[in-house]
N, C-alpha and C positions, 0 to 999 in steps of 0.2 A: 428080334428087331436089329435093324442095320442104322448105324450111326455113321455119319460123315467124318472125314478128316478134321480133327479140331484145329489144326493149323490154318486149313484153307477157310475154315469157318471164321477164325479171328481175322484173317485179312480181307474176308468180305465185308465184315463189320467195320473195320478200320477205313475200307475204301469208301463205304457208305457215309461214314462219319466225316471224312475228308472231302467229299463231294460238293458240299456247299462252299467250302473254301476254294476248291479248284473253280467252281462256277464263279464265284464273286471275283477271283484273280483273272480271270478270261474276261469278265465284264469290264473290269478296271483296266485291263490291257487294250481292250477294244475301245473303250472311252477315251482313254489317253491318246490312243492313236488318232481316233476321230477329232479329239480337241486339238492335237498338235498341228492339223492340217486344215482347219477350218478358221478362216478369218471372222473377225467381230462383224464386218459389214462385206456384202459382196461387191457393191460399187462405193469404195471408199474416198477418203480424202487426205490430205496431208495435215499432219498435228505435230507440232513442236511442244515437247514435254520437258520441261527443266527437271532433271534429277539432282537433288542438293548433295553437295559434297558429304560424305559419310553415310549416305542413304543405305539402309540394307533391303534384302530382297523383298522383303515383304511391304515395306512402306514405297518402294519404287513401282512394285507391282500394283499396289492401291491407286497410285497416281495415273498409272496407264489403263486402268479399268475406268476411273474418273474421267480420263479423257477421251474414252471410247475406242481405244487401242486394244485392249482385252476384255472378253466378255466375262471371265471368271478369273478370280486371284488364286484361289487355293489350288487348282490343276497346274496353273503356270508355276507357282513356287515348287510344286512337287516335280514337275517336268525340269526346272532350272536345277534343282537339287540331285535329281537322277542323272542328269547330263553333266555334272561336275561344274556347274557354272555358276551357283550360288554366291559366290564370294568375287565375282569379277564384275561387279557393276561400274558403269562408266557414268561418272558426273558430268554436269554441264545440260546445256540444251539440245536433246537428241530429236532427229528427224524421223517420224514413223508414218505409216498410213493405216488407215482403219481396215483397209482390205489385207493386210498382212496376216499370214499365219502366225500362231505363237512361237513357232520355231524362228520364224524370220524376225519377230519382234525380238526373241532373246538373243538374235545375232546383232541387232542394233543396240540393245541394251548392255550387252557384255563384250562387243567389239567394235562398235560403231564410232564414229567421228562426230564429235560435238559440232553444233552449228557455231561458226565463228563470225565475228564482227570486225569490220575493218575500221580501224582508228589512226589518224594522222596526227602525231606529234609535230607541231611546228617548229622550226628553229629559233632559238631564243626564249623558249618557254621555260620558266624556273619549276621547280618541284610542285609548288603549289598550283600553278596553272596545269601542270601535268596531271596532277591528281584530280583536278576539275573535270578536264576532258574525259579522263578513264571513268569517273562517276557517272558523268552525262551519258556514257555508253553502256552503263550497268556493268561497269567491269571493275568489281573491287570496290573496297570501302576507303573513302578518302583519308579518314583518320590513320586507319591501319597503315595504308600506303605511306603517309608522311612519317608515322613513328618509325616504320622499317627503314626510310630513306635517310633519317637522321638517326639511324642506330650504329655507332661506331664499330660494334662486333660485327654486325650483319655486312657493313661496309668492307671489312678486313676479309670476311668470308668470300667476298667477290672479287678479292685482289684490288680494290679500290684504295688509292693513297690519300685517304682523306677520312673525315669523320662524318661525312654526308655525301649522298650520291649526286648533288648537286654539281652538274657539268658532266656526268657520267652516263646519263639517261640519253641514249643517242636519239636525237628527233628523226624521225621516219615513219613509214606507214607500216603497221602492224596488223596482224590478224589473230585475234584471241576468242575462246570460246568464255560464256559466262560461267562463272564459279571457280575460274582458274585463281589460285592462291595469289595473293599480292607478292609474296616472295618469288613465284615463278615469273610474273610480268616484269618486276624489276630486274631479275636475274637475265632475263632475255634482252632487256635494253641495254645492259652493261656488257653483255655478250656482244651485241651489235657495234658498240663503240669499239670495243677489243678489235673486231675484225677490221673497223675503219682506221684506227690508230695502228698503222703498220709499222714494223721493224725499223724500217727506213725513215718513218717519221721520229721514232725514238732515237735514232742515231742522229738526227739532224737535230733533235733537241738537247742531245748531249755535245753538239758542236757549238750551239749557242750557251752552253753553261746553264740549261733551263731542266727541271724536273718535269716530269710529266704533268703534275698536277699545277706548276706555273704555266705551262702551255695552254692548258684547259682553262685555266683562270684568264688568261690573256685573250684567248679565243672567244670566251664569252664577253669580254668588254668589246672586242670587235663587233661581235653579231649584235649587241645591244646598240652600239654607236651609229651603225649605218646598214639600211636594207639595199644599197645600192652595191650590186656585185663589182663594179669596176673600181669600187674605192676601198674594199678591204684590205689591200695591201697598203695602201695610202696610210689608212687610219693605223694600221701595225706599225708602219714606219715612224709615225708620230710617237707612239708608245714605246717602241724600242729607243728612239732618239733620247726621250725624255728619262727613260729609265737609266739609260747610259750616261746621261749628265747628271743625274741625281735630282732631276726635277721632280715635282710632285706631278702626278698623272692627271688631277682635277678631273675626273670623268663622273658624270653624274649618275650613270646606271648604278656604279658600286656604291654611291652614297645612298640611293633610294633602296637598293637592296638591304641596305642596313637600318632602314627606317620601318619599325613596325606599323602595320596598318596605314601605309602610305595612301594618302587621298588624291594623289594625280598631281598635286600642285607643289612643285619644288621651290621652297623659299631660302632667302639668305638665311635665316635661322636653321634651317636643316643643314646647310653648307658650314655652319658653326658647332653643330652637334658631333661631339666627338666619340666615335665608335670604331671598331676596327676595318669596317667598310668605307670610311670618309677618307677618300683620296684627295681631298683639299686640305686635310690636316696631316695625314699620315703618308710618308714615303713609300715608294716600292708598289708592287702589286697588292691588292687586297688578300685576305687569308686564303680565300677560295673562291671558286665561280660564282658568278651571279646568275648563271642561266646555264642552258644546255646547248652549246655550239653545234651547228652543223659541220660538215667535212671542209667546205670551202673556207670557213672561219680558222679551222685547225690549221689548214695549209697557210692561209695568210700569217697566222701568228707564227709560224715557222719559218716563212719565207717573205718577209717585209719588202716592200719596194725600196729602192736605193733612193733616198731623198735625204733633204736636210730639214724637212718639215717639223716643227715642234708645236704646231697648233692648228687646229680647224674649228670653223664655226659653220653652223647649219645655214643654208640658203633659204629654206622654206619651203623646197620642192623635193625634199628627200635626198638631197645632196649636199656637199660641204665644200667650203673655200678653205684651201690650206695655206699656210703661211710658214716661213722661216725664222721670222723674228717678229718681237711684241709690237712693234710699231705697225706692221703690216696686219697683225692679228687684230689691233685695237681699230684699225680702219674698217677691216671686215665686219667686226661686231657693229660698229656705228653704221655701216651701210645695210647690214642684213636682220640685225636685231634691235637697233634702238631708232630705227625710222629715219636713218639718214638719206634713204633714196639713193638713185643711181647717179 
């Protein structure tokens, strides 16, 4: 009787035992190859999917599956892990197409740029109004926004010389994705202010004997007092002249800023309320800005017109009449605000 080589026989048995595993591995490889290059739909459409901040691969894949971007979740999760992209999930609203292959979907999910929304912050808006505008666009939570904007430690981290970001959130048009943290939004607005407030402006402030905070505070008053571009330097000259002479500024916007839940009707009682922002009772600038001024008002605060004006009164058409003495001013008040006529 002839017996075969025992070693060859053992190898044959081992190969037979491993054959199902080889077949399974080959099947899986073929399936993954097919899956990787097969879109969910042949004729696709654009789909915006919001990936929450902190979402993991499995939850993000589930969102894509329910949105029609992916046919299957588990193969996609395996593919992401196999290619080393499982921990690179982008947050925000991402734009996909339902005829993308899973590999293309993965590129968007891990390297894509979130859909952004353009938002314009008008000059002269205060932090409450800014928070409201952002909330209206779905950008951040207004309560968290205001809490951060009034956090002294956070203000210092942004190198803002105050305990609030009021005045330093530069009014401009921005483009942000949803889901961006409030800290990032505030940081970008302050960074824009720093770009606008140049070293030359800082030097000019020093020549006037003013700090950056004082310049921004004065600019915010100018911003709120007039919407006429040609008047900014004139309004600035009035404030500079009154500060130099030690007069009360007597500016309504600062009084209003210090009134909680102001209803829009400024009364004599309001003018008699003592608070840090009441410039009818307290001399000098208020303790901080009352709004966020634009570049033109910042420049006006630094470069006032050369005048002897100490007063101004609204004409009722958006412009003001400026006066150098109280007699002229009282005459203007009678004419434009007390029904004195022409």
